[in-house]
N, C-alpha and C positions, 0 to 999 in steps of 0.2 A: 907280386904286386906290393909296391912300397907303401909304407904308412908312417906318418909322423903326427905329432899332436901339439896343439897350442891351446892356451886358455881362451883366447878370442880369435876367431877367424872373421875377417871382413871381406865380403864379396864385392869387389869393385874398388879400384885404386885411384879414381879421379878425385875431384875436389872434395866430395863428401866423405869418401872412404879414407883418403889421406888425412883430412882434417880430423876424423875420428881417431885414426892411428896416432896422429900428432898429440892431441889432447890426452889420449889414454896413456901414452908412453911418457908424457910429461907430468902426469898426476902423481904426486908424492905418495898417494895412498894406494897406488897400483904397483904390484911387483910381479905380475904375471907375464906371460908370453903372448905375442900378437903376430898374426900372419895376415897379410893383405894379398888376396888373389885377384890378379888383373889379367884379363884375356888378351889385351892389346897394350903392351908397355910403351908403344909409340903414341898412344892416345889420338890416333889419326881420326877416329870417328866418335870420340867422346863428346858428350854434351858440353862438358867443361870447355874444351878447346875450340868448339865450333859455335859457341854462344856469342852474344853481343857484349858480354862482359861488363855489365852495368850494375849499379846499386842504387836503390831508392828507399825512401821512407814513406812514400805516398801509397800507403795501403789503407784499407778500411778495417782491418782486423788488428787490434792492439798487439797481439803476439807476433804478427808479421813485422810490424813496425819495430818492435823490440829486438827481434832477431837481426834485422838489417842495421839497426842502430849499433848493435854489438859488432857487426861486420865492419862498419865505418870506423869504430874505435880500434878494432883489430888492424885495419889497414893503416891507420895513423900511427900505430905503435909497432910497425914491422921491424924497425931497426933495433928496438929493445928486445924483441923476441928472437930475431934471426941474424942480427949483426948489422954493422954499419953499411954494408953494401946492399942490404935488402931494399928492393925497389920494384913496385909493380906498375909504375906510371899512373898512379891514381890521380885523376883530374876531377876536382869537385866543382863541376860546372852546372850541376843541377838537372832536374827533370822539369819540363813544362808540359803539364797536362791541360789540354784545351777542351772547352765544353761549349756546345751550342745550347739553345734553349732547352732541348730535351734532356741534356746531361747536367744542367746547372745545379739542380737540387742535390744530385748525388755528390757532386764535387763539394758543395757546401757542407753536407753531412759528414763526408769523409774528412774534411778539413778540421772539423770540431774534434774528431777522434785523434787526428795527427797532432793538433795543438795540445790536447790533454796528455799526449805521450812526449811532449817536448820537442817534436820535430820542427825544424826551422823552415816552415812552408808559408809562403805569403800568397794571398789571393789578389788577382789583378782583374779589374774590369776591362771592357773593350778599350777604353782610352789609355789605361796604363799599359796594356799589352802593346798598343800601337806606339806608345812613347818609348818603351823599353826594347822592343824588337821591331825596328823600323822596316825590316824586310818581310814582315808578316802581314798577310791579308786578314783583317779582323772584322770585316763588315758582317759576316754571318756567325760571329762568336759572341758569347755572352760573358764568359769567365775563363780565367786561366789560373792554375795553381803552380807556383814556381818554388823549387827547393833552393833556397839561398846558400845552404851549406849541407853537408852530410849526404849528398847525392852526386852521382857522376859515373865515371867509367874507368876501367883499368885494363891491364894486360893479363888475360886468363892464364897463358902459358907460364908467366913469371910467378903468379900466385901458386899454381900447381907445383912448380919446381921448388918453391920455398917449403910448402907443406910436405911434399913427398921427401925432400932432402932431409928435413928435420925428423920426419917420422921414421925414416930408414935407420936412424941411429939407435932406435929401440925396437923396431918391428922388422919382420922378415917379409920381403916382397916376393911373391911366387908368380911366375908366368904360367897361366893355365886358365882353362875355361871350366867352370863348375857345371857339370852335367847331371849331378845327383846329390841329394841331401839325405843323409842317414838320420833316422829317428829311433830313439829308444823310448817308446811310449809317448809321453807328452813332452819329451825333451829332444832337441836336436843334438846329435852326438858327433856329427862330422859331415864332410862333403867328399864327393868323388869328382875327380877331374877327367877331362876328355881323354887323357893319355893313360887312364887307369889308376893313377895315384889316389890314395885316400888320405885325408887330413882330418884327424880327430879334433874336436873342440868342445869347450864347455859352454861357450856362447857364440852364436852366429849373428853377425850384423849384415843385413841386406842393404848394400849401398851400390846396387847394380844399375842405377840410373834408368835409362829407357827400358832395360831388360828386367827391371825389378819384379814386374808381375810374373814373368817366366821363371825367375829364380824362386819366388815364393811358391809357385805351383809345384816345384820340385819337392817342397816340404809338405805338400797337401794343403797349402794355405792360399786362399783367394785374395788377391790384391788388385784393385782396379787401376793398374798403372800399365801403360803401353807406350811404345814410341810413336810420336807424331812429328811429321816433318815441318821444319820452319826454314825459309829461305832468307838469306841476307844478301843484299845487293850493294855493290860499291859504285858510287857515282861521283863524278866531278862536276863542279859548277864554276863558271868563270867569275861570276860576281862574288864579292866579299859578303859574308853573312856574319857580321860581328856579334860576338856573345851568344852564338847559338848553343843552347843546352841540348839535352836529349828531349826532343819534342814529340808529343803524341797527339795526333789529330783526333777529333771526335769520331772519325771513321775507323780508328785503330791503326792507321798508318803511322809509323814512327821513323825518326831520322835523328842521327847525331854525327858530329864531326869525328873524323879519325885521321889525325894529321892534316894533310892538305886535301883530303877527300872526305866523303861522307858515306856512312853505311845506313841502310834503311830496310824496311820490310813491313809485313802485315801478316796476321794470321789468316789462313785460307777460310772461306766460308764453311760453316758447319757441315754442310752436305758434301763437301769435298775434303774433309779433314779425317781421312781414314787412318788406320794403323799404318805406320810407315814401313816400307819394305826396301827402300832404296835411298840413295842420296842424290838423285837427279834434281837439278834446279828447275823450278816451274817459272820459266821466263814470262809466260802469259800473265802471271800474277803481277809482275812488274809493269808490263805494258798496259794491262787493262785496269789495274787498281792503284798501284803505288805511284807511278809516274803522273797520271792525271791528277791525283790528289795533291802531290807535291807541287805541281805546276799551279794548281789552284791556291794552295795555302802560302806558297813562297813563289811569287811570280818570276823571280830570277831563275827559278829552276825549270822553266819551260824549255830551256836549252841545255839541260844537264846531259851528261854523257855517261852511259853505263860502261864501266870498265871491266868488271868481273863480278862473279857471284859464287856463293856456296850454299849448301844445304846441310843442316844438322838435325838431330832428333831431340825433341823434348821428352822428358819422363812425365808424360801427361796423365794426371789423375782424373779419370772419367767421372768420378763421383762429384768432386767440387774444385778441382784444380788447385788444391792445397796440399801441403806436405802431410805425410804419414810418418810420425816419429814416436817411437816408444816400443815397449814389449808387447808381444802377442799375449792376450790375457789368459790363454790356455797353454800355448806352447811358449812358456816363459823364457826359454833360452834363445828365442828368436826375436831379434830387435829390428825394427823398421827404421830406415832413413831414406824415404822415397817420395816420389810423386810431386815434386816441387813445381812442375808445369811451367818452367821458365825462370823461376827465381831461386834455384838451388845454389848456383855459384855464389851469389851475393850472401846467401844464408849458410854457406858451408862452415864458416867458423862457429857460428852459434849452434849449428846442428852437431858438429864434431864435439863441441864442449858438452852439449846436452846428452849425447849418447854415451860419452865417456863417464859422465856423472851417474847415469843409470847403471853402468857396469860396476863402477867403483863404490858408489854410495847407495845404490839401490833406489835412487829417486832423483828427480830434477832438483838441483841445488841453486844454480845461478838464475835460472829463468824457467818458470813453470810453463811447460808446453803440453800440458795434459789435453788441451783443446784439440791437438793434432793426433791424439792417440788412435789406435786401430779400432777401439770400441765403436767409434762413430761409423767406421766402415761396416762393421758387423750389423749395426743397427740401421744402416742406410740413411744416416743423419748427416747431411752435408754441412760444412762450415763455409758459408758463402763469403767470398772475397770480392768486393765490388770493383776493385782496381786491378783487373786482370789485363795484362798487356801482351 
């Protein structure tokens, strides 16, 4: 049985894991060794590559806004970090969150938080919505919040390629599946892979995405994160919809442009949102929920055409749908970077930086993310995010 050792082992090599490896290996205060263990180097089923690849600052939690704000700054500065050819197709065309009478107060309260954080979000009443988005049905709306800058979408594969390519210059990527975690008392001492290899480590970072709860369980740690399926539908519309941002209807149905087509979706109802075991597309969700609502909100989409669809898995935090970031308070060599519930890709730069700072400096330096620590999980104390999409 072969065995090798690294100062830091990261379980999961998609956006969060590779961002952590990138920031760690580029921190001048770090001179250790890093290994990233990834079970699928094609990333065919990764949450990163199957996501809608969008970024927003329209959250209700200041720390979420700050993390995504750093993500925006990171995207704008790609060429400085990665070279003149670095490009992820970032389109700053904004989010448009719509509210009926029942959601108006929440949108107003959230907007105050966003303004305090410097986010470039403007509120629009029904008349302003109709004037700015002439293809939109507004008769049953009361308010909309539109991100004039600092929000939009990008190419997830390109971002992952940049992060992984830069991280590989200082980290070792290992193809394998972690099936066991070794502990020496209160410390994690290494991992065992499915093929029998053992990898010793001083610090273990759980960046296993939808499988993060299963990985934590290998160390005897309870983490309320599991895979939940989300479907994305690709549709075509004959009519032009000028200036369409990523729009979120009060029902939760969302849509955004993607080249000459549009992608859209909605979270399934709570009673149908069980732990995911497959990647089968739920076409009934499109036929019964998504299409009818799109036809209502954007009348031109009554005649849309479904072209294709795919399903991916969220790393869903069943406690509060927010990230878990930080050290385990008792198993201190075990670090969480999990449970983003759909906003992990956009927050991967901030998460990678934060975890690297914990390892190198023993604390958060650039951005205090204590609110997302594991202590709240142990106490059953959720951090409520009101803008969950």
